[in-house]
C-alpha positions as CSV (number, residue, x, y, z in Angstrom):
1,M,60.5,-153.5,86.0
2,E,58.5,-157.1,86.6
3,N,58.0,-157.6,90.0
4,H,58.9,-161.3,91.2
5,H,59.1,-163.7,94.7
6,E,62.6,-163.0,94.7
7,G,63.1,-159.8,93.5
8,I,62.4,-157.2,90.9
9,I,63.3,-158.3,86.7
10,I,65.2,-154.8,85.3
11,Q,64.8,-154.8,81.3
12,H,68.3,-154.1,80.7
13,D,67.5,-151.7,78.3
14,N,66.3,-149.8,81.3
15,L,70.1,-148.7,82.9
16,T,72.4,-146.2,81.3
17,E,75.2,-147.5,78.5
18,E,77.7,-146.9,81.7
19,A,75.6,-148.9,84.1
20,L,74.6,-151.7,82.7
21,H,78.6,-152.4,81.6
22,G,79.5,-151.7,85.3
23,L,77.2,-154.4,86.1
24,I,78.2,-157.7,83.6
25,E,82.0,-156.4,84.8
26,E,81.4,-157.0,88.2
27,F,79.2,-160.1,87.6
28,V,82.1,-161.8,84.6
29,T,85.1,-160.8,87.1
30,R,83.5,-161.9,90.2
31,E,85.4,-164.1,92.6
32,G,84.8,-167.0,94.4
33,T,81.5,-168.0,92.5
34,N,82.0,-170.1,88.9
35,T,80.2,-168.2,86.3
36,G,81.5,-169.8,83.9
37,Y,83.8,-167.0,82.6
38,T,86.7,-167.2,82.2
39,D,87.8,-168.3,78.7
40,G,87.7,-164.9,77.6
41,S,89.2,-161.4,77.4
42,L,87.4,-159.3,79.7
43,E,85.7,-157.0,76.7
44,E,85.3,-160.0,75.4
45,N,82.9,-162.0,78.2
46,V,81.6,-158.1,78.8
47,E,80.2,-158.6,74.8
48,M,78.8,-161.5,75.6
49,V,76.6,-161.6,78.6
50,K,75.7,-158.1,77.2
51,R,74.3,-161.3,74.1
52,Q,73.0,-162.7,76.3
53,L,70.7,-160.2,77.3
54,K,69.4,-158.9,74.7
55,R,68.3,-162.9,72.8
56,G,66.7,-163.1,76.5
57,N,68.8,-165.8,78.0
58,V,69.9,-164.1,81.8
59,L,67.8,-161.9,83.0
60,I,69.2,-158.5,85.8
61,V,67.8,-159.2,88.7
62,Y,67.1,-156.2,91.7
63,D,66.7,-158.2,94.9
64,G,65.9,-154.9,97.5
65,D,66.8,-156.8,100.5
66,T,70.2,-157.0,99.6
67,Q,70.0,-154.1,97.4
68,T,72.0,-156.4,94.8
69,A,70.9,-156.5,91.4
70,N,72.8,-160.1,89.8
71,I,72.4,-162.0,86.4
72,V,71.0,-165.6,87.0
73,P,69.6,-167.5,83.8
74,K,66.5,-167.5,82.0
75,L,64.7,-170.3,83.2
76,P,62.0,-171.3,80.4
77,D,59.3,-172.9,82.6
78,I,59.5,-171.0,86.0
79,G,60.9,-167.8,84.2
80,H,64.5,-167.0,85.8
81,V,66.6,-168.0,89.0
82,G,66.4,-167.4,93.0
83,C,69.2,-164.4,93.1
84,A,70.6,-167.0,95.5
85,N,71.6,-169.0,93.0
86,R,73.6,-167.2,91.4
87,K,76.7,-169.1,91.4
88,S,75.6,-171.9,89.7
89,F,75.3,-170.1,86.3
90,K,77.4,-171.7,84.0
91,N,78.0,-169.8,80.1
């Protein structure tokens, strides 16, 4: 785990398969957000996010203040965006 200002980055392979699947499923089905995961089936979207995690395109960030985990895009210059910016994620 790596500690950052906005939260703690959790490596996807540190989670159980069940926990990872649940987190990704919640993310891609989250209502009221524009995650960009609406065209495929639930399983297709979950697999897409898993591939993005494995490639390092997105990160799992845990926010201790809200006790929530979010999936956020990794940005080349600053590492990642904060948890508050999760609504702007696009595939």
